[in-house]
Residue, then its C-alpha position, 0 to 999 in steps of 0.5 A: x711312901x710307895x717304896x722309899x728310895x734307898x738313897x737319901x736326897x736333898x730337899x730338891x731331890x726329895x720333892x721329886x721322889x717323896x715329898x710332894x706338896x706342890x705340882x709336877x719335878x724339874x726346874x725352870x718351867x713356865x705355865x701359860x694362862x688361857x683367857x676366857x669370859x669365865x676368867x673374870x670371876x676369878x679373884x685378882x692375884x693379890x686377893x688370891x694371895x690373901x686367901x691362900x695366906x689365910x690358911x696355916x694348917x689342914x686336917x683331912x682324910x686323904x685318898x690317893x689312887x695310883x694307877x700304873x699300867x692299868x693296875x691300881x692301888x688305893x691308900x687312905x690316910x689321916x693327915x695333919x699338915x702345916x701349910x707352907x712348911x715341911x711339917x705334917x703327920x700322916x697315918x695310913x688307915x687302909x691300903x687296897x692294891x692289885x696283886x701286881x702292884x708293889x707292897x707300899x713301904x708304909x702299910x696300914x697302921x704305919x705313919x710318916x712324920x715330917x718336921x723341918x729337915x727330918x722325915x720319919x716313917x714306920x711300917x708295922x709289917x716290916x717293923x722298920x723305922x726309917x729316918x731321913x735327914x736333908x738340907x733345906x733349899x730356900x732358893x726355889x722360884x716355883x709358882x704358888x697356887x695364886x700365881x697359877x690362878x693368875x696365869x689362867x686369868x691374865x694369860x701371862x707366863x709364871x714359873x711352874x713347879x714340877x714335883x712328883x705328882x700328888x698332894x700327899x707324900x705317899x705317891x712317888x714314882x716306884x723304884x725299879x729295884x732294891x739296889x737303887x737303880x732308877x731311884x729318881x724319876x726321869x721326869x722331863x718338864x717343860x712349858x704347860x698351858x693353864x686353862x680355867x674351866x669353872x667351878x666344881x664341888x669336891x666333898x661339898x666344897x666349891x673349887x676352881x678347876x684348873x687344867x694343865x696341858x704340856x706344850x711339848x710332846x717330849x714332856x713326861x706330863x700328859x695332863x693335870x687337873x687341879x681343884x683349888x678350894x675357892x675360899x683358901x686356894x688349897x688344892x683339895x684334889x689333883x689328877x695327874x697323868x704322866x709317863x716314866x720309864x715307859x710306864x703309864x701313871x695316873x694319880x688322883x689325890x682327894x682331900x675329904x672332911x677338910x678342916x682349915x686352921x685346926x689347933x694342933x697339940x704340941x708335939x704333933x709333928x714329933x715322933x713319940x717313943x710309944x709309937x715305936x716297938x722296942x724291937x723295931x729296926x731303925x735305919x738312918x738315911x743321910x745326905x752330904x755336900x760332897x763325896x769326901x764327907x760321905x767317905x768320912x761318914x760311911x764304913x764302905x769304900x767310897x770311890x773318887x770316880x773320873x767323871x766326864x767334865x760336864x758332870x757334877x755331883x748332885x747327890x751323895x747319900x748313905x743308908x746305914x743298914x739292911x744293907x749299908x749303901x753309899x750312893x753318888x749321883x752325877x748330872x749334867x746341866x741341860x740334859x737327862x743323862x745321869x751317872x749313878x754309883x752304888x756301893x753295897x755292903x754284901x755280895x749281890x748277884x752280879x752274874x747275869x749280863x755281858x762279861x766286861x773287864x773292870x781293872x783287875x775284876x771281871x764285871x757284868x754289863x746289863x741293860x734294863x729299860x732306860x739304864x745300862x749298868x756295870x756291876x761286880x763284887x769283891x771282898x764282900x762289897x758290891x759295886x754298881x755303875x750305871x748311866x741312863x737313859x740307855x739310848x744315849x749311853x756311851x759304853x766306853x765312857x761308862x766303862x772308863x767311869x767303872x774302871x776309875x771306881x775300881x781303881x779308887x776303892 
């Protein structure tokens, strides 16, 4: 909830920026366990699986401490969660942040509700209700917590999830600006080692301590420590350090006052009308399987860009208002490079930068951090075309894509 992305993501993408219930985001990584004499006290994988399966719900106070370049924000929430399913209710109890830290999208007194294929959030200060829908992807091969424990015990590889750091959905990698630029983390995964380092007490509960370390300096992850409750293997604390867009991040997420398997009232994970003021502004986010489906749904002109052959559509999303935004994101297998196209309802400031000609329009090209972007406005609509990372950007290709956007809108 630290600034919801302006574009909607699929469940796989959402796990990268909003929903964070597993470990650190990229697919196909593996964890390699380390043996020690202490590992003999760990349960077998079958026993660990049984312990984890014994928990179907959690009620807890969750404290998330996010540090970005030595500036800190602390968010405390009350969370009710169905374990193993995308269902939870989380109310923000308090927010304390350094002046330099961005105001969270959902502040004190606000809440977020997840239920199957829908995510809803409400922020009292802005009086905005955001609804986000997405599709469920059941093809994941990510490791479970019992499998991570087994990796440490038995020194064998295991698929390693790479979701945005944190157990709570609150912390996500902050976005760079409101146009959607850098709206998903350039998080680079890879192999990690898993080391068991005994047990510690977390809020009065004994927990296994697992220490994860990157096997490559090219990875974004710097370190991660998990504390898994010994009775349930539920992660009651996590500390993660990583780098994204040249900034240093640390997340420490701690569950306190934990109750396992509480009984929730019917409707716990449903939005109650009395929770929302009648005058709240409601904003809907949707994602689509294809560019054509997005074009049918949006009132904005959606281009049919001429992309390099190796790039395929990864996300097509739509924000309904304030402002209306249509987004296309293209990715290529095996590298970090992304092309993004945003169409915004309204004329934005596109004057800074180097003048470039995009068809019949004079546009501006800018470079910020890891992104090169071309932007122009026409007839009350603003277009952004970007490529990241900037250090691999081919300006001629980016301009060719931009010209195809101008030609097909």
